C-alpha positions in Angstrom: 13.7 1.6 20.9 17.6 0.7 22.4 19.7 2.1 20.3 22.1 -0.9 19.3 18.8 -2.2 17.8 17.9 0.3 15.7 21.5 0.4 14.4 21.3 -3.5 13.8 18.0 -2.5 11.9 19.3 0.2 9.9 22.3 -1.3 8.6 19.8 -4.8 7.9 17.5 -2.6 6.2 20.8 -1.1 4.1 22.2 -4.5 3.2 19.4 -6.7 3.6 22.0 -9.4 5.4 21.1 -9.4 9.3 23.3 -12.3 11.6 20.9 -15.5 11.5 20.6 -15.3 15.1 20.0 -12.7 17.9 19.0 -12.8 21.4 17.4 -10.5 22.5 16.9 -10.4 26.3 14.9 -8.1 28.9 15.1 -7.4 32.4 11.5 -10.0 32.3 9.7 -12.1 30.6 7.2 -8.8 29.4 10.0 -6.8 28.8 11.6 -9.9 26.4 8.4 -10.3 24.5 7.8 -5.8 24.0 11.2 -5.9 22.7 10.5 -8.7 20.8 7.2 -7.1 19.4 8.9 -3.9 18.3 11.4 -5.4 16.8 9.9 -7.4 14.1 7.4 -4.7 13.2 10.8 -2.4 12.5 12.8 -5.1 10.8 9.6 -5.8 8.6 9.1 -10.0 9.7 7.0 -12.1 10.7 7.6 -13.5 13.9 5.5 -16.1 15.8 5.9 -16.4 20.4 6.2 -19.9 22.0 6.0 -20.6 25.6 9.1 -23.2 26.0 7.5 -25.3 28.0 5.0 -26.2 25.3 7.6 -27.1 22.7 6.9 -31.1 23.1 8.4 -31.9 20.1 11.2 -30.9 17.8 9.1 -29.7 15.0 7.6 -26.7 17.4 11.6 -25.9 17.9 12.1 -25.7 14.5 9.4 -24.2 13.0 10.0 -20.6 13.7 13.5 -21.1 12.8 13.4 -20.3 9.3 14.4 -17.4 6.9 13.0 -14.0 7.0 11.2 -14.6 10.3 12.1 -14.5 13.9 11.0 -16.7 16.8 10.7 -15.9 20.5 10.5 -18.0 22.8 9.9 -17.2 26.8 10.9 -18.5 29.6 13.9 -20.5 28.1 14.9 -22.1 30.5 12.0 -24.5 30.2 13.3 -25.6 27.2 13.4 -29.3 27.2 17.6 -30.3 28.1 17.5 -32.3 24.1 15.6 -29.4 22.9 18.6 -26.4 24.0 21.3 -28.9 22.7 19.9 -29.1 19.0 19.1 -25.3 19.3 22.5 -24.5 20.7 23.2 -26.6 17.9 21.2 -24.9 15.6 22.7 -21.8 16.7 25.8 -21.6 16.4 25.9 -23.8 12.9 22.8 -21.9 10.9 21.7 -26.1 9.8 18.9 -28.1 10.6 19.9 -31.6 9.9 16.4 -33.6 9.9 16.0 -38.2 9.6 12.8 -39.0 7.2 11.9 -42.3 7.5 13.3 -45.3 9.4 14.8 -48.9 8.3 16.9 -49.0 5.9 15.2 -46.0 4.0 15.9 -43.3 6.5 17.7 -40.8 5.1 19.8 -37.2 7.0 18.6 -34.2 5.5 20.1 -30.9 6.0 18.5 -27.8 6.2 19.6 -24.1 6.4 18.0 -22.1 8.6 19.7 -19.5 7.3 21.0 -17.9 3.6 
């Protein structure tokens, strides 16, 4: 385990409060996924790996962005532009804005992606 990640894991396990989002980057996709798997195992959280090219709708993107879970998106450069913009917004604010219904019954809902 890389020292900086080990330090984060130890701090999280002591305090129980991780930052809402973490970016893990290896020199290639295989290394990045190994880092992710090791990270979630040592942190003791569930994880979901997804190929960015397979993300078609917002729900596919946000399903892994919930509290006490980790999401790994391989080849993030393959993510559709509109979804990339939403991912940046979600990770910046920690909030997911969704719209329910259509027409006059349409209403917005704000979900927190972290505590």
